[in-house]
C-alpha positions as CSV (number, residue, x, y, z in Angstrom):
1,Y,14.7,-30.3,-42.1
2,V,12.3,-30.4,-39.1
3,T,13.4,-30.4,-35.5
4,H,11.6,-29.7,-32.2
5,D,15.0,-28.8,-30.6
6,Q,15.3,-25.0,-30.8
7,T,19.0,-25.2,-29.9
8,E,19.6,-27.4,-32.8
9,A,17.6,-25.1,-35.1
10,M,19.5,-22.0,-33.8
11,T,22.9,-23.6,-34.6
12,L,22.1,-25.2,-37.9
13,A,19.6,-23.0,-39.7
14,N,19.9,-20.0,-41.9
15,D,16.2,-19.5,-41.6
16,I,13.8,-20.8,-39.1
17,V,10.0,-21.2,-39.3
18,V,8.4,-21.5,-35.9
19,L,5.0,-23.3,-35.9
20,D,2.5,-23.0,-33.1
21,E,-0.3,-25.6,-33.4
22,G,0.4,-26.0,-37.1
23,I,0.3,-22.3,-37.9
24,V,3.4,-20.2,-38.9
25,S,4.1,-18.1,-35.9
26,Q,7.3,-16.4,-37.3
27,K,9.9,-16.9,-40.0
28,G,13.4,-15.4,-40.1
29,S,17.0,-15.9,-39.3
30,P,17.9,-17.4,-35.9
31,M,19.1,-14.1,-34.5
32,E,16.1,-12.2,-35.9
33,L,13.7,-14.5,-34.0
34,Y,15.9,-14.4,-30.9
35,N,16.1,-10.6,-30.8
36,N,12.7,-9.6,-32.3
37,P,10.1,-12.2,-31.5
38,N,6.8,-11.1,-32.9
39,N,4.7,-12.9,-30.3
40,L,4.8,-14.5,-26.8
41,F,5.2,-18.0,-28.1
42,V,8.4,-17.3,-30.2
43,G,9.8,-15.3,-27.3
44,G,9.4,-18.2,-24.9
45,F,10.4,-20.9,-27.4
46,I,13.6,-19.5,-28.9
47,G,16.4,-19.2,-26.4
48,S,17.8,-21.3,-23.5
49,P,16.9,-20.6,-20.9
50,K,13.7,-19.1,-22.2
51,M,12.8,-15.4,-22.1
52,N,11.5,-14.2,-18.7
53,F,7.9,-12.9,-18.7
54,I,6.6,-10.4,-16.1
55,S,2.8,-9.6,-16.0
56,T,2.3,-5.9,-15.8
57,K,0.0,-3.1,-16.8
58,I,0.4,0.0,-19.1
59,T,0.5,3.1,-17.0
60,S,0.9,5.6,-19.9
61,K,1.8,5.9,-23.6
62,S,3.7,8.7,-25.2
63,G,5.0,8.7,-28.7
64,D,7.1,5.6,-29.3
65,K,7.3,4.7,-25.6
66,T,5.1,2.7,-23.3
67,E,5.4,3.1,-19.6
68,V,4.6,0.0,-17.5
69,D,4.5,-0.8,-13.8
70,L,7.3,-3.1,-12.7
71,M,6.0,-5.5,-10.0
72,G,4.7,-2.5,-8.0
73,T,8.3,-1.3,-7.3
74,S,8.8,1.3,-10.1
75,K,7.6,2.3,-13.5
76,I,9.8,1.9,-16.6
77,S,9.4,3.4,-20.1
78,V,10.0,0.8,-22.8
79,P,10.8,2.1,-26.3
80,K,7.9,0.1,-27.9
81,T,4.4,1.0,-28.9
82,S,1.1,-0.6,-29.9
83,A,-1.8,0.9,-31.9
84,T,-4.3,-1.3,-30.0
85,A,-3.0,-1.3,-26.4
86,S,-4.3,1.4,-24.0
87,E,-3.5,2.7,-20.6
88,G,-4.6,0.2,-18.0
89,D,-4.2,-2.8,-20.3
90,A,-2.5,-5.9,-19.0
91,V,0.6,-6.8,-20.9
92,Q,3.6,-9.2,-20.6
93,L,7.1,-7.7,-20.3
94,G,9.7,-10.0,-21.8
95,I,13.4,-9.9,-21.1
96,R,16.2,-12.4,-21.7
97,P,18.2,-13.8,-18.8
98,E,21.5,-12.3,-20.1
99,H,19.9,-8.9,-20.3
100,L,19.2,-8.8,-16.5
101,T,21.9,-7.6,-14.1
102,V,22.5,-8.2,-10.4
103,N,23.7,-5.6,-7.9
104,Q,24.1,-3.0,-10.6
105,D,22.0,0.0,-11.5
106,G,19.5,-0.2,-14.4
107,D,16.2,1.2,-15.6
108,G,14.2,-1.2,-13.6
109,N,15.5,-2.2,-10.1
110,W,13.9,-4.4,-7.5
111,E,15.1,-6.9,-4.9
112,S,14.6,-10.6,-5.1
113,K,15.7,-13.7,-3.2
114,V,17.8,-16.4,-5.0
115,F,16.4,-19.9,-4.6
116,V,18.6,-21.8,-7.1
117,V,22.2,-21.2,-8.3
118,E,23.2,-23.1,-11.4
119,K,27.0,-22.8,-12.0
120,L,28.0,-23.8,-15.6
121,G,31.6,-22.7,-15.7
122,S,31.5,-19.7,-18.1
123,G,28.2,-18.5,-16.7
124,T,25.9,-18.9,-13.7
125,F,22.1,-18.9,-13.8
126,L,20.3,-17.5,-10.8
127,Y,16.7,-18.4,-10.3
128,L,14.9,-15.6,-8.4
129,E,11.6,-15.5,-6.6
130,K,8.9,-13.7,-8.4
131,E,5.1,-13.9,-8.5
132,G,4.3,-16.8,-10.8
133,E,7.2,-18.3,-12.6
134,P,10.7,-17.7,-11.4
135,L,12.9,-15.1,-13.0
136,V,16.2,-16.4,-14.4
137,V,19.3,-14.2,-14.5
138,E,22.5,-15.1,-16.3
139,T,25.6,-13.7,-14.6
140,E,29.4,-14.3,-14.5
141,G,30.7,-17.9,-14.1
142,D,32.7,-16.9,-11.0
143,S,29.7,-15.3,-9.2
144,N,29.8,-15.5,-5.4
145,I,26.0,-15.2,-5.1
146,K,24.5,-18.2,-3.3
147,V,21.1,-19.6,-2.4
148,G,19.3,-17.4,0.1
149,D,21.0,-14.2,-1.0
150,T,18.9,-11.1,-1.7
151,V,20.0,-9.4,-4.9
152,K,19.1,-6.2,-6.6
153,V,17.9,-6.9,-10.2
154,G,18.3,-4.3,-13.0
155,F,18.0,-4.1,-16.7
156,S,18.0,-1.7,-19.6
157,A,14.4,-0.9,-20.8
158,S,15.8,-0.9,-24.4
159,R,16.3,-4.7,-24.0
160,C,12.6,-5.3,-23.1
161,H,9.8,-6.7,-25.2
162,L,6.1,-6.0,-24.6
163,F,3.4,-8.5,-25.6
164,E,-0.3,-7.7,-25.7
165,N,-3.0,-10.1,-24.3
166,S,-3.4,-11.2,-27.9
167,Q,0.2,-12.3,-27.4
168,Q,1.5,-10.1,-30.3
169,A,4.6,-8.1,-29.8
170,F,4.7,-4.3,-29.6
171,T,6.8,-2.7,-32.3
Protein backbone atom coordinates (compact mmCIF):
# COMPACT_ATOMS: atom_id res chain seq x y z
CA TYR A 1 0.00 0.00 0.00
CA VAL A 2 1.36 3.44 -0.94
CA THR A 3 0.30 6.74 0.63
CA HIS A 4 1.69 10.25 0.77
CA ASP A 5 -0.31 10.89 3.94
CA GLN A 6 2.05 10.24 6.84
CA THR A 7 -0.83 10.28 9.36
CA GLU A 8 -2.54 7.49 7.43
CA ALA A 9 0.74 5.55 7.29
CA MET A 10 1.31 5.96 11.04
CA THR A 11 -2.17 4.65 11.90
CA LEU A 12 -2.40 1.73 9.43
CA ALA A 13 1.10 0.36 9.01
CA ASN A 14 3.14 -2.20 10.91
CA ASP A 15 6.21 -1.11 8.94
CA ILE A 16 6.80 2.07 6.97
CA VAL A 17 9.31 2.73 4.22
CA VAL A 18 9.99 6.45 3.79
CA LEU A 19 11.18 7.41 0.31
CA ASP A 20 12.98 10.68 -0.43
CA GLU A 21 13.34 11.38 -4.15
CA GLY A 22 12.90 7.68 -4.90
CA ILE A 23 15.57 6.51 -2.44
CA VAL A 24 14.77 4.63 0.78
CA SER A 25 15.40 7.10 3.57
CA GLN A 26 14.38 4.84 6.47
CA LYS A 27 12.38 1.68 7.13
CA GLY A 28 10.85 0.63 10.43
CA SER A 29 7.78 0.61 12.65
CA PRO A 30 5.80 3.85 12.89
CA MET A 31 7.06 4.58 16.42
CA GLU A 32 10.66 3.69 15.52
CA LEU A 33 10.59 6.27 12.72
CA TYR A 34 8.86 8.80 14.98
CA ASN A 35 11.22 8.37 17.95
CA ASN A 36 14.46 7.64 16.09
CA PRO A 37 14.54 9.35 12.69
CA ASN A 38 17.86 8.59 11.04
CA ASN A 39 17.89 11.80 9.01
CA LEU A 40 16.43 15.28 8.78
CA PHE A 41 13.89 14.32 6.10
CA VAL A 42 12.29 11.55 8.19
CA GLY A 43 12.30 13.78 11.30
CA GLY A 44 10.42 16.48 9.44
CA PHE A 45 8.08 14.18 7.53
CA ILE A 46 6.86 11.82 10.27
CA GLY A 47 4.72 13.56 12.90
CA SER A 48 2.07 16.25 12.88
CA PRO A 49 2.93 18.95 13.48
CA LYS A 50 6.41 18.22 12.22
CA MET A 51 9.55 18.14 14.32
CA ASN A 52 10.98 21.57 15.18
CA PHE A 53 14.46 22.28 13.84
CA ILE A 54 16.87 24.80 15.35
CA SER A 55 20.12 25.69 13.58
CA THR A 56 23.01 25.54 16.01
CA LYS A 57 26.74 24.81 16.33
CA ILE A 58 28.67 22.21 18.28
CA THR A 59 30.54 23.86 21.16
CA SER A 60 32.18 20.68 22.49
CA LYS A 61 32.09 16.87 22.41
CA SER A 62 32.78 14.58 25.34
CA GLY A 63 32.21 10.82 25.34
CA ASP A 64 28.64 10.14 24.26
CA LYS A 65 27.48 13.76 24.63
CA THR A 66 27.54 16.72 22.27
CA GLU A 67 27.19 20.25 23.61
CA VAL A 68 25.47 22.79 21.36
CA ASP A 69 24.68 26.49 21.59
CA LEU A 70 20.95 27.12 22.01
CA MET A 71 20.07 30.26 20.04
CA GLY A 72 22.77 32.23 21.86
CA THR A 73 20.94 31.90 25.20
CA SER A 74 22.56 28.82 26.74
CA LYS A 75 24.45 25.64 25.98
CA ILE A 76 22.92 22.19 26.31
CA SER A 77 24.52 18.77 26.40
CA VAL A 78 22.64 16.32 24.17
CA PRO A 79 23.22 12.58 24.78
CA LYS A 80 24.12 11.93 21.12
CA THR A 81 27.43 11.70 19.31
CA SER A 82 28.83 11.58 15.79
CA ALA A 83 32.16 10.23 14.58
CA THR A 84 32.34 12.81 11.79
CA ALA A 85 31.04 16.02 13.42
CA SER A 86 33.52 18.31 15.15
CA GLU A 87 33.52 21.30 17.46
CA GLY A 88 32.36 24.37 15.53
CA ASP A 89 30.32 22.38 12.99
CA ALA A 90 26.83 23.62 12.14
CA VAL A 91 24.11 21.09 13.02
CA GLN A 92 20.33 20.98 13.33
CA LEU A 93 18.77 20.29 16.71
CA GLY A 94 15.39 18.57 16.34
CA ILE A 95 12.69 18.37 18.99
CA ARG A 96 9.04 17.37 18.76
CA PRO A 97 6.33 19.91 19.75
CA GLU A 98 5.09 17.70 22.61
CA HIS A 99 8.59 17.52 24.10
CA LEU A 100 8.77 21.28 24.63
CA THR A 101 7.34 22.85 27.78
CA VAL A 102 6.21 26.36 28.54
CA ASN A 103 6.82 28.22 31.79
CA GLN A 104 8.56 25.22 33.39
CA ASP A 105 12.24 24.54 33.99
CA GLY A 106 14.14 22.33 31.57
CA ASP A 107 17.63 21.74 30.19
CA GLY A 108 17.22 24.45 27.60
CA ASN A 109 15.38 27.61 28.54
CA TRP A 110 14.73 30.75 26.54
CA GLU A 111 11.93 33.25 26.12
CA SER A 112 9.82 33.61 23.01
CA LYS A 113 6.71 35.51 21.95
CA VAL A 114 3.53 33.64 20.93
CA PHE A 115 2.14 34.71 17.56
CA VAL A 116 -0.50 31.99 16.95
CA VAL A 117 -2.58 29.94 19.41
CA GLU A 118 -4.36 26.91 17.93
CA LYS A 119 -6.82 25.40 20.43
CA LEU A 120 -7.86 21.85 19.53
CA GLY A 121 -9.74 20.77 22.63
CA SER A 122 -7.46 18.15 24.17
CA GLY A 123 -4.35 20.12 23.25
CA THR A 124 -3.21 23.58 22.23
CA PHE A 125 -0.47 24.37 19.72
CA LEU A 126 1.53 27.53 20.35
CA TYR A 127 3.52 29.00 17.46
CA LEU A 128 6.49 30.93 18.79
CA GLU A 129 8.80 33.44 17.15
CA LYS A 130 12.23 32.07 16.30
CA GLU A 131 14.84 32.91 13.70
CA GLY A 132 13.75 31.13 10.53
CA GLU A 133 10.71 28.87 10.85
CA PRO A 134 8.42 29.24 13.85
CA LEU A 135 8.76 26.90 16.80
CA VAL A 136 5.65 24.84 17.61
CA VAL A 137 4.89 23.79 21.19
CA GLU A 138 2.07 21.43 22.19
CA THR A 139 0.58 22.22 25.58
CA GLU A 140 -2.60 21.52 27.57
CA GLY A 141 -5.99 22.03 25.93
CA ASP A 142 -7.11 24.45 28.64
CA SER A 143 -3.99 26.63 28.37
CA ASN A 144 -4.57 30.32 29.14
CA ILE A 145 -1.65 31.47 26.97
CA LYS A 146 -2.70 33.95 24.29
CA VAL A 147 -1.26 35.69 21.24
CA GLY A 148 1.31 38.30 22.28
CA ASP A 149 2.31 36.52 25.51
CA THR A 150 5.99 35.93 26.16
CA VAL A 151 6.65 32.41 27.45
CA LYS A 152 9.67 30.58 28.79
CA VAL A 153 10.36 27.50 26.65
CA GLY A 154 12.15 24.48 28.08
CA PHE A 155 12.84 20.86 27.24
CA SER A 156 14.80 17.81 28.24
CA ALA A 157 18.04 17.38 26.29
CA SER A 158 17.37 13.62 26.24
CA ARG A 159 14.40 14.29 23.91
CA CYS A 160 16.55 16.12 21.34
CA HIS A 161 17.88 14.83 18.05
CA LEU A 162 20.97 16.17 16.29
CA PHE A 163 21.44 16.11 12.53
CA GLU A 164 24.67 16.82 10.67
CA ASN A 165 24.90 19.01 7.56
CA SER A 166 24.75 15.75 5.60
CA GLN A 167 21.30 15.50 7.25
CA GLN A 168 22.19 12.22 8.97
CA ALA A 169 21.23 11.80 12.62
CA PHE A 170 23.71 11.53 15.45
CA THR A 171 23.44 8.24 17.34
